[in-house]
N, C-alpha and C positions, 0 to 999 in steps of 0.2 A: 388743171388750172392754166389758163391761157397766159397769165402774167409770168408764171414760173417758166413756161416754155421759152418765152422771149428772153428772160434774164439768163436762163441756162445757155442760150444761144450766144449771148454776150460774153459769158464766162468761157464757153467752148472756143469762141473766136480768139479771145485773149490768150488762152492756153496754147492754142495752135501756133501763135507767134511768139510764145515765151514772154508775154507781157502780163501786167497786173491791171491794166485798164482796157476795158472793152465797152462798146456801145452799139445799140441797134435802134433804129427808128422804125416804128410800126404804124401802119395805117390800115384800117379795115381788116384787122387780124392777120396782116401779111407784113413780113419784114421788107421794108423798102430799101434800107441801107444798113450796113454794119461796118465797124472799124475798130481797130486797136490803135493805141498811141504808137506812132512810128513816123519817121525813124526815131529810134530810141535816142533820148537826149534832145530832140528838137522840140522846143517849147511851143512852136506855132501849131503843132498838129496833135492836139489831144484827141482821144477817141471820140468824144462827143462832137467836137467841132468838125472832125472829118466825116462822121456819120451824118451830121446835119448838112454839110456841104454836098455830100453824095445824094442825100434824099431830095434837097432842093433841085438838084440837077436832073435826077430821075423823074420828078414830078413836074419839072419845068415851071417852077413857081418859087418865088422868093419867101413864100409863107408855108408853114407846115401845119396849118390848122387841121385839126382832126387826127393828129399824130401823137404818139407817145414815144418819149425818149427813155430807153432803158440803159443804165449805166452801172458798171461794176463798182463805181465809187461816186460819192457825192460830187456833183459838178462844182469846179472851181469858179471864181468870179467870171473869168473869160468864157467858159463853157455855158454858164447860166445865162450870161448875156446873149450868147449865140442862140440859145433856145428861146430867150425872151424876145429878141429882135425878129426872130422868124415865126413868132406866134405859136410855138409849141405849147399846147394846153396842159400837158401832163408830163411829169418826170417821175420815174421809179429808179431808185438807186439802192445799192448794197452797202459797201463799206462807207464810213464817214471820212471827212477830211481829216479829223483828228486820228483815225486809224492810219491814214495815208502818212500823216506827219510822224506818227509813232514808228512807222517802218522806214523813216528816213527821207521821204519825199519832200521836196521843197513846195510849200503851199502857202498861200495868203490865208490865214486862219479867219475866214469869214464864212459863217455857215449859210447854207442856202436859204434857210428861213429868214434870216436878216435881209438878204438880197431880195427875196421874194416880197417881203413886207415893203421894202423901199420902192419896189416896182408896182405896187398896188395889188399884191397877192393875185396876179393874173394866172399863175401856174399852179395847178394841183400837184402836190408832192407826196409821194409814198416813200417813207424812209426805211432804211436798213432792211430792205427786202432781200432774203437769202443772204444776209450779211456774212454768216459763217463761211459759206462757199466762196463768196467774194474775197474774204480775208485769206483764205487758202491761196488765192493767186499771189498775194504779197509774200507769203511764206515760200512759195515755190520759185519766185523770181528774184530773191534777194541775192 
C-alpha cells in the first residue's frame, strides 16, 4: 500500500532525529520533501510547515496542488493553515492532537475537522492512519 510507505517514511525520519513529529509531502507517488520538528522547542518550525516550505521551494511554486501531506500527528491550526494556503488537497495523519496533548505537548485543542469545515472542506483528510506506530514515537521521545 503506497500510503503506508509514505507514512512509514515520515515515522522513520522522525525516529532518525529523535523526534515525535515527522512529515512528508508526496506528488505523483514520489516524496518531494520531508521534515521533522526542529530545532526542538522552536515553535516556528513544525514538521508539516518545514516539509511544505521545502516542497514549495523544490517545485518552485507557492501551491502544492496534486500533493499529499503525510504527518505523524494531526496538524495543529498553524500547520493546517500552511497546508490550506498552499492548496494541499489531501492530508493523512497518524496520532491525534488529543494524543499529543496527553503526552504533554502544548497544543491548541482545535481538531482538524473543525478547521477544515470553517475553510470550506477543501482538504480531504484521512485520520489516525498507522496511529499506533505514530504513538510509539511519543513513547520513545519522552
